[in-house]
Structures are given as structure tokens and as C-alpha cells.
N, CA, C and O atoms as a Tripos MOL2 file, in Angstrom:
@<TRIPOS>MOLECULE
protein
  256   255    64     0     0
PROTEIN
NO_CHARGES

@<TRIPOS>ATOM
      1 N         -44.1310 -131.1880  149.3190 N.3       1 UNK1
      2 CA        -45.4200 -130.9260  148.7050 C.3       1 UNK1
      3 C         -46.0780 -132.2660  148.3710 C.2       1 UNK1
      4 O         -45.4490 -133.1430  147.7790 O.2       1 UNK1
      5 N         -47.3660 -132.4180  148.7610 N.am      2 UNK2
      6 CA        -48.0730 -133.6710  148.5470 C.3       2 UNK2
      7 C         -48.4600 -133.8490  147.0940 C.2       2 UNK2
      8 O         -48.3820 -132.9220  146.2880 O.2       2 UNK2
      9 N         -48.8700 -135.0370  146.7860 N.am      3 UNK3
     10 CA        -49.2940 -135.3080  145.4160 C.3       3 UNK3
     11 C         -50.6110 -134.5820  145.1320 C.2       3 UNK3
     12 O         -51.3990 -134.3490  146.0480 O.2       3 UNK3
     13 N         -50.8540 -134.2210  143.8610 N.am      4 UNK4
     14 CA        -52.1130 -133.5410  143.5190 C.3       4 UNK4
     15 C         -53.3380 -134.3860  143.8480 C.2       4 UNK4
     16 O         -54.3800 -133.8560  144.2350 O.2       4 UNK4
     17 N         -53.2090 -135.6860  143.6940 N.am      5 UNK5
     18 CA        -54.3420 -136.5690  143.9810 C.3       5 UNK5
     19 C         -54.7300 -136.4660  145.4610 C.2       5 UNK5
     20 O         -55.9140 -136.4150  145.7940 O.2       5 UNK5
     21 N         -53.7350 -136.4370  146.3360 N.am      6 UNK6
     22 CA        -54.0100 -136.3400  147.7640 C.3       6 UNK6
     23 C         -54.6350 -134.9860  148.0970 C.2       6 UNK6
     24 O         -55.5510 -134.9150  148.9160 O.2       6 UNK6
     25 N         -54.1520 -133.9130  147.4720 N.am      7 UNK7
     26 CA        -54.6940 -132.5790  147.7260 C.3       7 UNK7
     27 C         -56.1510 -132.5050  147.2780 C.2       7 UNK7
     28 O         -56.9830 -131.9280  147.9780 O.2       7 UNK7
     29 N         -56.4670 -133.0810  146.1230 N.am      8 UNK8
     30 CA        -57.8430 -133.0570  145.6340 C.3       8 UNK8
     31 C         -58.7760 -133.8500  146.5440 C.2       8 UNK8
     32 O         -59.9300 -133.4720  146.7450 O.2       8 UNK8
     33 N         -58.2740 -134.9330  147.0820 N.am      9 UNK9
     34 CA        -59.0980 -135.7580  147.9550 C.3       9 UNK9
     35 C         -59.4870 -134.9820  149.2150 C.2       9 UNK9
     36 O         -60.6010 -135.1340  149.7170 O.2       9 UNK9
     37 N         -58.5810 -134.1590  149.7240 N.am     10 UNK10
     38 CA        -58.8860 -133.4160  150.9430 C.3      10 UNK10
     39 C         -59.9430 -132.3410  150.6940 C.2      10 UNK10
     40 O         -60.6250 -131.9200  151.6280 O.2      10 UNK10
     41 N         -60.0870 -131.8920  149.4380 N.am     11 UNK11
     42 CA        -61.0700 -130.8680  149.1210 C.3      11 UNK11
     43 C         -62.4430 -131.4570  148.8000 C.2      11 UNK11
     44 O         -63.4350 -130.7310  148.7300 O.2      11 UNK11
     45 N         -62.4940 -132.7600  148.6090 N.am     12 UNK12
     46 CA        -63.7640 -133.4010  148.2660 C.3      12 UNK12
     47 C         -64.7140 -133.3210  149.4590 C.2      12 UNK12
     48 O         -64.2830 -133.4730  150.6020 O.2      12 UNK12
     49 N         -66.0010 -133.0850  149.2060 N.am     13 UNK13
     50 CA        -66.9540 -133.0210  150.3240 C.3      13 UNK13
     51 C         -67.0790 -134.3800  150.9950 C.2      13 UNK13
     52 O         -67.0910 -135.4160  150.3310 O.2      13 UNK13
     53 N         -67.1720 -134.3620  152.3030 N.am     14 UNK14
     54 CA        -67.3170 -135.6120  153.0470 C.3      14 UNK14
     55 C         -68.7820 -136.0090  153.0730 C.2      14 UNK14
     56 O         -69.6710 -135.1600  153.1430 O.2      14 UNK14
     57 N         -69.0190 -137.3100  153.0160 N.am     15 UNK15
     58 CA        -70.3990 -137.8030  153.1160 C.3      15 UNK15
     59 C         -70.8060 -137.7720  154.5780 C.2      15 UNK15
     60 O         -70.1120 -138.3100  155.4410 O.2      15 UNK15
     61 N         -71.9180 -137.1480  154.8400 N.am     16 UNK16
     62 CA        -72.4130 -137.0750  156.2080 C.3      16 UNK16
     63 C         -73.2910 -138.2860  156.4980 C.2      16 UNK16
     64 O         -74.1350 -138.6730  155.6900 O.2      16 UNK16
     65 N         -73.0750 -138.8590  157.6450 N.am     17 UNK17
     66 CA        -73.8860 -139.9950  158.0700 C.3      17 UNK17
     67 C         -75.1090 -139.4560  158.8090 C.2      17 UNK17
     68 O         -74.9510 -138.7730  159.8210 O.2      17 UNK17
     69 N         -76.3220 -139.7400  158.3360 N.am     18 UNK18
     70 CA        -77.4980 -139.2300  159.0510 C.3      18 UNK18
     71 C         -77.6400 -139.9090  160.4060 C.2      18 UNK18
     72 O         -77.3880 -141.1050  160.5500 O.2      18 UNK18
     73 N         -78.0460 -139.1270  161.3860 N.am     19 UNK19
     74 CA        -78.2980 -139.6840  162.7110 C.3      19 UNK19
     75 C         -79.6050 -140.4560  162.6830 C.2      19 UNK19
     76 O         -80.4750 -140.2030  161.8490 O.2      19 UNK19
     77 N         -79.7290 -141.3920  163.5960 N.am     20 UNK20
     78 CA        -80.9950 -142.1220  163.6990 C.3      20 UNK20
     79 C         -82.0130 -141.2110  164.3670 C.2      20 UNK20
     80 O         -81.7390 -140.6090  165.4060 O.2      20 UNK20
     81 N         -83.1700 -141.1200  163.7700 N.am     21 UNK21
     82 CA        -84.2180 -140.2400  164.2850 C.3      21 UNK21
     83 C         -85.4510 -141.0780  164.5640 C.2      21 UNK21
     84 O         -85.8950 -141.8570  163.7210 O.2      21 UNK21
     85 N         -85.9900 -140.9100  165.7420 N.am     22 UNK22
     86 CA        -87.1970 -141.6650  166.0770 C.3      22 UNK22
     87 C         -88.4230 -140.9700  165.5060 C.2      22 UNK22
     88 O         -88.3920 -139.7790  165.1960 O.2      22 UNK22
     89 N         -89.4910 -141.7270  165.3730 N.am     23 UNK23
     90 CA        -90.7350 -141.1530  164.8560 C.3      23 UNK23
     91 C         -91.2280 -140.0540  165.7870 C.2      23 UNK23
     92 O         -91.7670 -139.0460  165.3290 O.2      23 UNK23
     93 N         -91.0460 -140.2430  167.0930 N.am     24 UNK24
     94 CA        -91.5000 -139.2360  168.0550 C.3      24 UNK24
     95 C         -90.7560 -137.9320  167.8370 C.2      24 UNK24
     96 O         -91.3710 -136.8660  167.8360 O.2      24 UNK24
     97 N         -89.4390 -137.9970  167.6520 N.am     25 UNK25
     98 CA        -88.6890 -136.7570  167.4560 C.3      25 UNK25
     99 C         -89.0390 -136.1160  166.1180 C.2      25 UNK25
    100 O         -89.0280 -134.8900  166.0080 O.2      25 UNK25
    101 N         -89.3520 -136.9230  165.0920 N.am     26 UNK26
    102 CA        -89.7890 -136.3600  163.8120 C.3      26 UNK26
    103 C         -91.1020 -135.6150  163.9920 C.2      26 UNK26
    104 O         -91.2880 -134.5230  163.4540 O.2      26 UNK26
    105 N         -92.0120 -136.2170  164.7540 N.am     27 UNK27
    106 CA        -93.3050 -135.5740  164.9860 C.3      27 UNK27
    107 C         -93.1230 -134.2730  165.7510 C.2      27 UNK27
    108 O         -93.7700 -133.2720  165.4400 O.2      27 UNK27
    109 N         -92.2440 -134.2820  166.7520 N.am     28 UNK28
    110 CA        -91.9990 -133.0650  167.5270 C.3      28 UNK28
    111 C         -91.3690 -131.9980  166.6470 C.2      28 UNK28
    112 O         -91.7240 -130.8240  166.7420 O.2      28 UNK28
    113 N         -90.4330 -132.4010  165.7860 N.am     29 UNK29
    114 CA        -89.7900 -131.4520  164.8730 C.3      29 UNK29
    115 C         -90.8260 -130.8320  163.9440 C.2      29 UNK29
    116 O         -90.8480 -129.6160  163.7570 O.2      29 UNK29
    117 N         -91.6840 -131.6660  163.3620 N.am     30 UNK30
    118 CA        -92.7090 -131.1590  162.4420 C.3      30 UNK30
    119 C         -93.6610 -130.2240  163.1640 C.2      30 UNK30
    120 O         -94.0900 -129.2140  162.6060 O.2      30 UNK30
    121 N         -93.9900 -130.5560  164.3960 N.am     31 UNK31
    122 CA        -94.8730 -129.7020  165.1790 C.3      31 UNK31
    123 C         -94.2210 -128.3390  165.4050 C.2      31 UNK31
    124 O         -94.8860 -127.3080  165.3060 O.2      31 UNK31
    125 N         -92.9180 -128.3330  165.7100 N.am     32 UNK32
    126 CA        -92.2020 -127.0660  165.8990 C.3      32 UNK32
    127 C         -92.1910 -126.2450  164.6190 C.2      32 UNK32
    128 O         -92.3740 -125.0280  164.6540 O.2      32 UNK32
    129 N         -91.9770 -126.9100  163.4860 N.am     33 UNK33
    130 CA        -91.9610 -126.2010  162.2010 C.3      33 UNK33
    131 C         -93.3320 -125.5970  161.9230 C.2      33 UNK33
    132 O         -93.4350 -124.4430  161.5070 O.2      33 UNK33
    133 N         -94.3820 -126.3780  162.1530 N.am     34 UNK34
    134 CA        -95.7330 -125.8820  161.9020 C.3      34 UNK34
    135 C         -96.0880 -124.7310  162.8380 C.2      34 UNK34
    136 O         -96.8100 -123.8140  162.4470 O.2      34 UNK34
    137 N         -95.5820 -124.7730  164.0800 N.am     35 UNK35
    138 CA        -95.8310 -123.6620  164.9980 C.3      35 UNK35
    139 C         -95.2210 -122.3790  164.4570 C.2      35 UNK35
    140 O         -95.8130 -121.3070  164.5840 O.2      35 UNK35
    141 N         -94.0450 -122.4790  163.8560 N.am     36 UNK36
    142 CA        -93.4180 -121.2870  163.2800 C.3      36 UNK36
    143 C         -94.2430 -120.7540  162.1050 C.2      36 UNK36
    144 O         -94.3630 -119.5420  161.9250 O.2      36 UNK36
    145 N         -94.8030 -121.6560  161.3170 N.am     37 UNK37
    146 CA        -95.6740 -121.2220  160.2260 C.3      37 UNK37
    147 C         -96.9100 -120.5160  160.7880 C.2      37 UNK37
    148 O         -97.3850 -119.5310  160.2230 O.2      37 UNK37
    149 N         -97.4220 -121.0320  161.9030 N.am     38 UNK38
    150 CA        -98.6150 -120.4350  162.5040 C.3      38 UNK38
    151 C         -98.3940 -118.9640  162.8360 C.2      38 UNK38
    152 O         -99.3050 -118.1490  162.6890 O.2      38 UNK38
    153 N         -97.2020 -118.6270  163.2780 N.am     39 UNK39
    154 CA        -96.9240 -117.2360  163.6340 C.3      39 UNK39
    155 C         -96.9370 -116.3390  162.4010 C.2      39 UNK39
    156 O         -97.3120 -115.1700  162.4900 O.2      39 UNK39
    157 N         -96.5340 -116.8720  161.2610 N.am     40 UNK40
    158 CA        -96.4770 -116.0660  160.0350 C.3      40 UNK40
    159 C         -97.8060 -116.0370  159.2980 C.2      40 UNK40
    160 O         -98.2140 -115.0010  158.7730 O.2      40 UNK40
    161 N         -98.4760 -117.1760  159.2640 N.am     41 UNK41
    162 CA        -99.7000 -117.2830  158.4760 C.3      41 UNK41
    163 C        -100.6700 -118.1900  159.2220 C.2      41 UNK41
    164 O        -100.4690 -119.4030  159.2830 O.2      41 UNK41
    165 N        -101.7020 -117.6160  159.7790 N.am     42 UNK42
    166 CA       -102.6410 -118.3910  160.5980 C.3      42 UNK42
    167 C        -103.3770 -119.4570  159.8000 C.2      42 UNK42
    168 O        -103.8970 -120.4040  160.3890 O.2      42 UNK42
    169 N        -103.4370 -119.3320  158.4830 N.am     43 UNK43
    170 CA       -104.1190 -120.3550  157.6840 C.3      43 UNK43
    171 C        -103.3790 -121.6840  157.7460 C.2      43 UNK43
    172 O        -103.9730 -122.7350  157.5000 O.2      43 UNK43
    173 N        -102.0880 -121.6500  158.0720 N.am     44 UNK44
    174 CA       -101.3250 -122.8920  158.1930 C.3      44 UNK44
    175 C        -101.8010 -123.7090  159.3870 C.2      44 UNK44
    176 O        -101.5350 -124.9090  159.4570 O.2      44 UNK44
    177 N        -102.4990 -123.0820  160.3240 N.am     45 UNK45
    178 CA       -102.9680 -123.8020  161.5090 C.3      45 UNK45
    179 C        -103.9610 -124.9010  161.1360 C.2      45 UNK45
    180 O        -104.1700 -125.8340  161.9120 O.2      45 UNK45
    181 N        -104.5680 -124.8010  159.9670 N.am     46 UNK46
    182 CA       -105.5380 -125.8070  159.5420 C.3      46 UNK46
    183 C        -104.9080 -127.1800  159.3620 C.2      46 UNK46
    184 O        -105.5880 -128.1960  159.5110 O.2      46 UNK46
    185 N        -103.6070 -127.2250  159.0430 N.am     47 UNK47
    186 CA       -102.9760 -128.5310  158.8210 C.3      47 UNK47
    187 C        -102.4160 -129.1110  160.1120 C.2      47 UNK47
    188 O        -101.8490 -130.2040  160.0950 O.2      47 UNK47
    189 N        -102.5600 -128.4110  161.2210 N.am     48 UNK48
    190 CA       -102.0490 -128.9140  162.4930 C.3      48 UNK48
    191 C        -103.0810 -129.8180  163.1390 C.2      48 UNK48
    192 O        -103.9390 -129.3640  163.8950 O.2      48 UNK48
    193 N        -102.9890 -131.0800  162.8370 N.am     49 UNK49
    194 CA       -103.8790 -132.0610  163.4380 C.3      49 UNK49
    195 C        -103.0990 -133.3580  163.5790 C.2      49 UNK49
    196 O        -102.1520 -133.5850  162.8260 O.2      49 UNK49
    197 N        -103.4690 -134.2080  164.5170 N.am     50 UNK50
    198 CA       -102.7400 -135.4660  164.7030 C.3      50 UNK50
    199 C        -102.7940 -136.3360  163.4470 C.2      50 UNK50
    200 O        -103.8420 -136.4760  162.8160 O.2      50 UNK50
    201 N        -101.6640 -136.9070  163.1020 N.am     51 UNK51
    202 CA       -101.5770 -137.7870  161.9330 C.3      51 UNK51
    203 C        -100.9250 -139.0870  162.3860 C.2      51 UNK51
    204 O         -99.8270 -139.0710  162.9430 O.2      51 UNK51
    205 N        -101.5920 -140.2060  162.1520 N.am     52 UNK52
    206 CA       -101.0570 -141.4970  162.5810 C.3      52 UNK52
    207 C         -99.7990 -141.8660  161.8060 C.2      52 UNK52
    208 O         -98.8300 -142.3550  162.3860 O.2      52 UNK52
    209 N         -99.8130 -141.6370  160.5080 N.am     53 UNK53
    210 CA        -98.6760 -142.0240  159.6680 C.3      53 UNK53
    211 C         -97.8760 -140.7800  159.2830 C.2      53 UNK53
    212 O         -97.6590 -140.5100  158.1020 O.2      53 UNK53
    213 N         -97.4430 -140.0300  160.2920 N.am     54 UNK54
    214 CA        -96.7540 -138.7660  160.0500 C.3      54 UNK54
    215 C         -95.4800 -138.9650  159.2360 C.2      54 UNK54
    216 O         -95.2060 -138.1920  158.3180 O.2      54 UNK54
    217 N         -94.7030 -139.9900  159.5620 N.am     55 UNK55
    218 CA        -93.4610 -140.2420  158.8250 C.3      55 UNK55
    219 C         -93.7140 -140.4680  157.3460 C.2      55 UNK55
    220 O         -92.9870 -139.9420  156.5030 O.2      55 UNK55
    221 N         -94.7470 -141.2510  157.0190 N.am     56 UNK56
    222 CA        -95.0890 -141.5060  155.6170 C.3      56 UNK56
    223 C         -95.5300 -140.2290  154.9170 C.2      56 UNK56
    224 O         -95.1800 -140.0000  153.7590 O.2      56 UNK56
    225 N         -96.3010 -139.3940  155.6180 N.am     57 UNK57
    226 CA        -96.7700 -138.1330  155.0330 C.3      57 UNK57
    227 C         -95.5840 -137.2210  154.7180 C.2      57 UNK57
    228 O         -95.5590 -136.5670  153.6760 O.2      57 UNK57
    229 N         -94.6000 -137.1800  155.6240 N.am     58 UNK58
    230 CA        -93.4140 -136.3410  155.4110 C.3      58 UNK58
    231 C         -92.6510 -136.8220  154.1900 C.2      58 UNK58
    232 O         -92.2460 -136.0160  153.3520 O.2      58 UNK58
    233 N         -92.4520 -138.1290  154.0830 N.am     59 UNK59
    234 CA        -91.7100 -138.6890  152.9500 C.3      59 UNK59
    235 C         -92.4400 -138.4040  151.6470 C.2      59 UNK59
    236 O         -91.8050 -138.0300  150.6610 O.2      59 UNK59
    237 N         -93.7620 -138.5730  151.6170 N.am     60 UNK60
    238 CA        -94.5400 -138.2880  150.4060 C.3      60 UNK60
    239 C         -94.4020 -136.8280  150.0100 C.2      60 UNK60
    240 O         -94.2600 -136.5130  148.8290 O.2      60 UNK60
    241 N         -94.4430 -135.9370  150.9890 N.am     61 UNK61
    242 CA        -94.3300 -134.5050  150.7030 C.3      61 UNK61
    243 C         -92.9590 -134.1760  150.1370 C.2      61 UNK61
    244 O         -92.8480 -133.3950  149.1910 O.2      61 UNK61
    245 N         -91.9170 -134.7630  150.7070 N.am     62 UNK62
    246 CA        -90.5560 -134.4790  150.2430 C.3      62 UNK62
    247 C         -90.3020 -135.0490  148.8570 C.2      62 UNK62
    248 O         -89.5190 -134.4840  148.0930 O.2      62 UNK62
    249 N         -90.9530 -136.1640  148.5180 N.am     63 UNK63
    250 CA        -90.7410 -136.7810  147.2110 C.3      63 UNK63
    251 C         -91.4260 -136.0210  146.0870 C.2      63 UNK63
    252 O         -91.0610 -136.1910  144.9230 O.2      63 UNK63
    253 N         -92.4150 -135.1830  146.4070 N.am     64 UNK64
    254 CA        -93.1560 -134.4600  145.3590 C.3      64 UNK64
    255 C         -92.3600 -133.3180  144.7930 C.2      64 UNK64
    256 O         -92.8390 -132.6110  143.9060 O.2      64 UNK64
@<TRIPOS>BOND
     1     1     2 1
     2     2     3 1
     3     3     4 2
     4     3     5 am
     5     5     6 1
     6     6     7 1
     7     7     8 2
     8     7     9 am
     9     9    10 1
    10    10    11 1
    11    11    12 2
    12    11    13 am
    13    13    14 1
    14    14    15 1
    15    15    16 2
    16    15    17 am
    17    17    18 1
    18    18    19 1
    19    19    20 2
    20    19    21 am
    21    21    22 1
    22    22    23 1
    23    23    24 2
    24    23    25 am
    25    25    26 1
    26    26    27 1
    27    27    28 2
    28    27    29 am
    29    29    30 1
    30    30    31 1
    31    31    32 2
    32    31    33 am
    33    33    34 1
    34    34    35 1
    35    35    36 2
    36    35    37 am
    37    37    38 1
    38    38    39 1
    39    39    40 2
    40    39    41 am
    41    41    42 1
    42    42    43 1
    43    43    44 2
    44    43    45 am
    45    45    46 1
    46    46    47 1
    47    47    48 2
    48    47    49 am
    49    49    50 1
    50    50    51 1
    51    51    52 2
    52    51    53 am
    53    53    54 1
    54    54    55 1
    55    55    56 2
    56    55    57 am
    57    57    58 1
    58    58    59 1
    59    59    60 2
    60    59    61 am
    61    61    62 1
    62    62    63 1
    63    63    64 2
    64    63    65 am
    65    65    66 1
    66    66    67 1
    67    67    68 2
    68    67    69 am
    69    69    70 1
    70    70    71 1
    71    71    72 2
    72    71    73 am
    73    73    74 1
    74    74    75 1
    75    75    76 2
    76    75    77 am
    77    77    78 1
    78    78    79 1
    79    79    80 2
    80    79    81 am
    81    81    82 1
    82    82    83 1
    83    83    84 2
    84    83    85 am
    85    85    86 1
    86    86    87 1
    87    87    88 2
    88    87    89 am
    89    89    90 1
    90    90    91 1
    91    91    92 2
    92    91    93 am
    93    93    94 1
    94    94    95 1
    95    95    96 2
    96    95    97 am
    97    97    98 1
    98    98    99 1
    99    99   100 2
   100    99   101 am
   101   101   102 1
   102   102   103 1
   103   103   104 2
   104   103   105 am
   105   105   106 1
   106   106   107 1
   107   107   108 2
   108   107   109 am
   109   109   110 1
   110   110   111 1
   111   111   112 2
   112   111   113 am
   113   113   114 1
   114   114   115 1
   115   115   116 2
   116   115   117 am
   117   117   118 1
   118   118   119 1
   119   119   120 2
   120   119   121 am
   121   121   122 1
   122   122   123 1
   123   123   124 2
   124   123   125 am
   125   125   126 1
   126   126   127 1
   127   127   128 2
   128   127   129 am
   129   129   130 1
   130   130   131 1
   131   131   132 2
   132   131   133 am
   133   133   134 1
   134   134   135 1
   135   135   136 2
   136   135   137 am
   137   137   138 1
   138   138   139 1
   139   139   140 2
   140   139   141 am
   141   141   142 1
   142   142   143 1
   143   143   144 2
   144   143   145 am
   145   145   146 1
   146   146   147 1
   147   147   148 2
   148   147   149 am
   149   149   150 1
   150   150   151 1
   151   151   152 2
   152   151   153 am
   153   153   154 1
   154   154   155 1
   155   155   156 2
   156   155   157 am
   157   157   158 1
   158   158   159 1
   159   159   160 2
   160   159   161 am
   161   161   162 1
   162   162   163 1
   163   163   164 2
   164   163   165 am
   165   165   166 1
   166   166   167 1
   167   167   168 2
   168   167   169 am
   169   169   170 1
   170   170   171 1
   171   171   172 2
   172   171   173 am
   173   173   174 1
   174   174   175 1
   175   175   176 2
   176   175   177 am
   177   177   178 1
   178   178   179 1
   179   179   180 2
   180   179   181 am
   181   181   182 1
   182   182   183 1
   183   183   184 2
   184   183   185 am
   185   185   186 1
   186   186   187 1
   187   187   188 2
   188   187   189 am
   189   189   190 1
   190   190   191 1
   191   191   192 2
   192   191   193 am
   193   193   194 1
   194   194   195 1
   195   195   196 2
   196   195   197 am
   197   197   198 1
   198   198   199 1
   199   199   200 2
   200   199   201 am
   201   201   202 1
   202   202   203 1
   203   203   204 2
   204   203   205 am
   205   205   206 1
   206   206   207 1
   207   207   208 2
   208   207   209 am
   209   209   210 1
   210   210   211 1
   211   211   212 2
   212   211   213 am
   213   213   214 1
   214   214   215 1
   215   215   216 2
   216   215   217 am
   217   217   218 1
   218   218   219 1
   219   219   220 2
   220   219   221 am
   221   221   222 1
   222   222   223 1
   223   223   224 2
   224   223   225 am
   225   225   226 1
   226   226   227 1
   227   227   228 2
   228   227   229 am
   229   229   230 1
   230   230   231 1
   231   231   232 2
   232   231   233 am
   233   233   234 1
   234   234   235 1
   235   235   236 2
   236   235   237 am
   237   237   238 1
   238   238   239 1
   239   239   240 2
   240   239   241 am
   241   241   242 1
   242   242   243 1
   243   243   244 2
   244   243   245 am
   245   245   246 1
   246   246   247 1
   247   247   248 2
   248   247   249 am
   249   249   250 1
   250   250   251 1
   251   251   252 2
   252   251   253 am
   253   253   254 1
   254   254   255 1
   255   255   256 2
@<TRIPOS>SUBSTRUCTURE
     1 UNK1         2 RESIDUE 1 A UNK
     2 UNK2         6 RESIDUE 1 A UNK
     3 UNK3        10 RESIDUE 1 A UNK
     4 UNK4        14 RESIDUE 1 A UNK
     5 UNK5        18 RESIDUE 1 A UNK
     6 UNK6        22 RESIDUE 1 A UNK
     7 UNK7        26 RESIDUE 1 A UNK
     8 UNK8        30 RESIDUE 1 A UNK
     9 UNK9        34 RESIDUE 1 A UNK
    10 UNK10       38 RESIDUE 1 A UNK
    11 UNK11       42 RESIDUE 1 A UNK
    12 UNK12       46 RESIDUE 1 A UNK
    13 UNK13       50 RESIDUE 1 A UNK
    14 UNK14       54 RESIDUE 1 A UNK
    15 UNK15       58 RESIDUE 1 A UNK
    16 UNK16       62 RESIDUE 1 A UNK
    17 UNK17       66 RESIDUE 1 A UNK
    18 UNK18       70 RESIDUE 1 A UNK
    19 UNK19       74 RESIDUE 1 A UNK
    20 UNK20       78 RESIDUE 1 A UNK
    21 UNK21       82 RESIDUE 1 A UNK
    22 UNK22       86 RESIDUE 1 A UNK
    23 UNK23       90 RESIDUE 1 A UNK
    24 UNK24       94 RESIDUE 1 A UNK
    25 UNK25       98 RESIDUE 1 A UNK
    26 UNK26      102 RESIDUE 1 A UNK
    27 UNK27      106 RESIDUE 1 A UNK
    28 UNK28      110 RESIDUE 1 A UNK
    29 UNK29      114 RESIDUE 1 A UNK
    30 UNK30      118 RESIDUE 1 A UNK
    31 UNK31      122 RESIDUE 1 A UNK
    32 UNK32      126 RESIDUE 1 A UNK
    33 UNK33      130 RESIDUE 1 A UNK
    34 UNK34      134 RESIDUE 1 A UNK
    35 UNK35      138 RESIDUE 1 A UNK
    36 UNK36      142 RESIDUE 1 A UNK
    37 UNK37      146 RESIDUE 1 A UNK
    38 UNK38      150 RESIDUE 1 A UNK
    39 UNK39      154 RESIDUE 1 A UNK
    40 UNK40      158 RESIDUE 1 A UNK
    41 UNK41      162 RESIDUE 1 A UNK
    42 UNK42      166 RESIDUE 1 A UNK
    43 UNK43      170 RESIDUE 1 A UNK
    44 UNK44      174 RESIDUE 1 A UNK
    45 UNK45      178 RESIDUE 1 A UNK
    46 UNK46      182 RESIDUE 1 A UNK
    47 UNK47      186 RESIDUE 1 A UNK
    48 UNK48      190 RESIDUE 1 A UNK
    49 UNK49      194 RESIDUE 1 A UNK
    50 UNK50      198 RESIDUE 1 A UNK
    51 UNK51      202 RESIDUE 1 A UNK
    52 UNK52      206 RESIDUE 1 A UNK
    53 UNK53      210 RESIDUE 1 A UNK
    54 UNK54      214 RESIDUE 1 A UNK
    55 UNK55      218 RESIDUE 1 A UNK
    56 UNK56      222 RESIDUE 1 A UNK
    57 UNK57      226 RESIDUE 1 A UNK
    58 UNK58      230 RESIDUE 1 A UNK
    59 UNK59      234 RESIDUE 1 A UNK
    60 UNK60      238 RESIDUE 1 A UNK
    61 UNK61      242 RESIDUE 1 A UNK
    62 UNK62      246 RESIDUE 1 A UNK
    63 UNK63      250 RESIDUE 1 A UNK
    64 UNK64      254 RESIDUE 1 A UNK
């Protein structure tokens, strides 16, 4: 039987390393998310427009 310290360590959540994401893939992801909103609520289509600083807008939204 292992030590309790070792057993507890195995149950601890592992830190996930985020993958590197390009700005293009972030924009495509956001576009896909907004398309799904469009199907549920057409008023969401108003926010679907090109944004030069899309990454900054996403970060600002998440921080609020």
C-alpha cells in the first residue's frame, strides 16, 4: 500500500497546458459560435461584422 501523500497526489487535478491558438483560428471559432447564436436568435446577427482587433475584444468580454 502506497503512502497517503502519494495517493493524494494522484487525485489532484492536473494542470492543462493551453494549446497555441492563432488569431485566425480564434476568429473562425468566434464566427462559428456566432453562427450558432444566429440560428437561435436572429438579433445576434447584428454583432456579426468584421473586427480588426477581434482578439482584444474577446479578452475584454471575458474579463467583464
